[in-house]
N, C-alpha and C positions, 0 to 999 in steps of 0.2 A: 184302350177302354173308355176314358173320357170324350175322345172323339166319338165313340159308336153309342153312348148315352147323350150326347147332344144331338147327334144325327137323329136318333130315334124320337127324342122330344121335339125336335123341328119338325120331323115327319108327321108326327101326330099333331101338332098344331096345325100344320096344312092341311092335315085330312079333316080336322074339325072345321076349318075355314079355308076352303080350296080356291075360293075367290080373293082371298087376302091379298093385300099388294106387296107383301115380303115374299121373297123366294125362299125355299129351303135352305139354300148355301148360306143366304144372308144370316138368316134366324140361327143355322148351325154354329157359324163364326161367332154370333153373339152370346149364344148359349153356353158356347165353349169356354169363352173368356170368364164368363160369371162362374160357372162351374169350377173353372180351374182356381180362380181366386177364393172361393168357399172352401174348395177341397184343401186348398194350401193352408189356409188360417186352421182348420179343423184338424189337420194332419200335425202341425206345427203344435198347437194346443195339446192334442192328446199326447203325443211324443214328448213333449217338453215337460208335460206335467209328470210322465212317468220317468223320464230322465233327472226330475229334481230341479229343472232350471226355467219354469213356467215364463216368469217376467222378463227374464234375459232373452229367452228365445223370441217371445212376442214382441220386444224392443229390437231385436235384429231383423224381425220380419217387416214390422210397420217402416223401419229404417229403409230396408230394401225397397218395399213397395212404393213408398214415398219419392225415393230417389228415382226408381226406375219410371215412374209415371212422369216424371219430367226431364229426364235423360235418355229414356229408350235404351236401347242394348240388345244383344243377339238373342235370339230366340231359338228353343229346342223344337224339333219338327214334331215332337210328339208331346200332348199335354201331359200325360201322366208322367213321363219323364222329367218334365217341369216341375210337377209338384213334389215328386220324390226327391230331386235335386233341392229345390227350395226348402224342404223339411229338413234334409240331411245338414244343409248348410247353417239353416236358423238355431237347430237343436244344437249343433257342434260349437258355434262361435261363443256361447257364454262359458265355455270349458276352456277356451285358451284365454290365457293372461298375458297381459302386455304391459312394460313398464312404460313410464311417461315418455321417454326420450323416444322409444318405439311409437307411440301413439302419435307423438306430434309429427315424425318422420312419415309415418304412413298416411297420417291425415293431410299433410302437405302434398305428397305424390297423386293422393285422390283430388285434390283441390285442383292440382295442374291438369289431371285430365278432364275433369269437367270443365276447367277453363278453355281447354284445347278442343274437346269434342261434343261436349255435351250441347243440345240435343243430338243424338246421333240415332235415328230411327232407322233400322233395318229393312222397313217396309215404308211404302209411300203411305203418307197419311194427309189428310186435307188441313191446311194452315189454317190456324185461327188467328184471331186478334191477340190472344193472349200468347201465343206461341213464343213472341219475342222474350217473354219473361222466363221463359224454361230454364236457359242457362243461369240465370241470376238467383231462380230457386233453389237450383243444384248446388251452386256455390253458397248461398246463404245456409243451406242444410249442412254443408260442410265445415263452413266456418263458424258454426255454432258449436261444433263439437271442440273446437280449439279451447273453448270455454268450460264445457262440460266435462271435457277429456274422458269419455266412456270408451273402453275398449270394445265394447259391443258395438256401438254406433261406428266406431273407427273401422272394425273389421267389415261391418256389412256395407259402409261406403266404399271400401278397398274393392271388395268384390264386385258392386255394382259399377265401379269405376272401370273395373276391367273388362266387364262386359260390352262397354261402349268403345272399347279401342277398336280400331279397323283392322282387326286381326283374322277374323272370322271370316269362313267362306261366304260371298257376298256382303262382307262388311264394308265394303267402299263406301263412302258417306253417298247417301241418295239424298237430292235436294227434295224437300217437300213441296207438293203443288201449292201453287198460290190460290 
């Protein structure tokens, strides 16, 4: 569904500017990413408000989006499935309570995964000058939760850490082009 929408928007843009330098495929990809991000935020916000955990769900979403930005991770083959999964995860996380020892154990496990595997991009991307700091940012985000001790941040980081493990089809570590 979201793929069709991004394809339609990209085609309409190309129709309006047929001599433009960007191909329909490139525009479709970029538009698809933005539509997915906006849809996830809107779906989480609406569903969380109805479920009664608005702020907790938004905290989970922000944590996952921040960690994912710097750690990479596995992707769904379908953008709509990605939005639905993200919404379900972020709205469910605030309902799960953890005691302090569980938070510390899970946070430590997430930290170890980030140390060992971050960043793990399952697609090739161009390496930037800042790319060398991505692992450090992931580690810092995780380390901050040792002081905050939030069960929401802990669970969000654990889910994101799980997504960077090389367990998925195509999950072998691919080196980023220089």
